[in-house]
Steps between C-alpha positions, in 0.01 A plus 500: 500500500158667449290348223536689175840645583795404285816363659788745538737506205786256546845655525755424229740220599864603462832318540560642853164352600645151451747559783220644713279198433790277605550691825128488577473129419242579232486228237540616141261390225646498149343373177585508131322708239591577140240750380302803612171316548628241744732754665195714586309203634773355722581849625136549593531178702779660705820320398820665620716420197433420135769293333514547125672166467687337218245226562315693230693272265322191631171651615429741214717382211466123544872431530633197689734708719561865586827502306359637169370821663701802386549850635277673244212272596554568868506875435167464321334309784640741761356794304161329488495441876628851576212652301262360762667732756489236775555579866703179514874513441581407138791255465642435153671167431835506322477222239769247419785653303428858605735514801740205497756640254629788713404747770475768232246291309306435820489872583383588149228235510387613845482860383282388208251333735497798737435737209213271398337541841658245734583618852742215570659222296542130575777270389592138562817377667689521828875520547566514126271802463609690813720750316229552240246577773745739665564677167130551434428624851788748471287661227217542753295226336342270761571130442313191615704181493378151411660179628416132522312365201594764246298434181764655275734221620266238352772318307755500784240359741371244248151644523303678768628310803488575872833640615678479837402147596863387506782647707787653308648810347426410140229693316166396649654356817360596839819664623540686173148641523574636847806670354299622201245664730770675702675620184180645357431694819861619532492623140215736585183320390183630667334156503557149366268246340557144622355244262469124514694415816410295811296707743747458786783641286287797395417565864867483596592746225221735607621494859858579394415794273381849588339559158159346417483158339223432250422132469357293218504130566706575811249455781343734755816624670579778252423869551255493210374293210470528123292298256435515127159662446393246240558218750295685762211551257503148359601617153812284474495161331737356761440453871791544738536375857634838616216700341142534623210547261269755662248512213406315182490789256584267210160330527322836516679616184416180313134504610449866415664465159303182424175685576609783269581253221162329542312832490683613187427175322130489589447871426427607859796741498496786440144593598330835443591621848865489402450644151493857369199662335 
């Protein structure tokens, strides 16, 4: 590129692009965002997908789990992200209790997120959610599945625990997760998130499916990866083995605010340069 020239405008990522990326062997980069400011910034960085996750409950609201997130809150965060007009595909997370009651409830909740600006929805569960996924996709709403460590199953799992380490067809068993993955694809999902499973199992699932797999705590064998933005930026209080901190924004925020506080207290701020006459 010639100095001074701007880069060509990036094309909008759409659901059909996910299949194309899979065919081309192009790895997919997905990250969470919950507001317009961060959505603009991560989109400028070139992410393919923005997940407006129910992790907003833990990251933004300070909850212990994602379970307290409700549909109205997810609609709000989706609207905020959509107002940034990102080139990345916007994925809205269906929160706990917004799709488990019936397929009709799941369709209505999905419609609400789409009307708020989502371009696909994500829900947790494999075999048990196959008919729900099929019902939503019959309404021409793209669905991304989510298997393995499913945070909304916190109480069933006894906490956030790695799944698929043991053979078996019970929930969380290795054989069950293989069936879950196949059921999600057969139901019409356009991609599936695989969270918190051994890397060899995630690789095996990826090799068996034709749709992209998006890993988080699932090793390098998936078609793409997703992380929580606040973990990437070093804004989270906790540190996770599966997450990489790419920056220490927390320290920058504290240092900048401390300098502001000091300047206010000693009278250095505001100065005449930043005052009206």
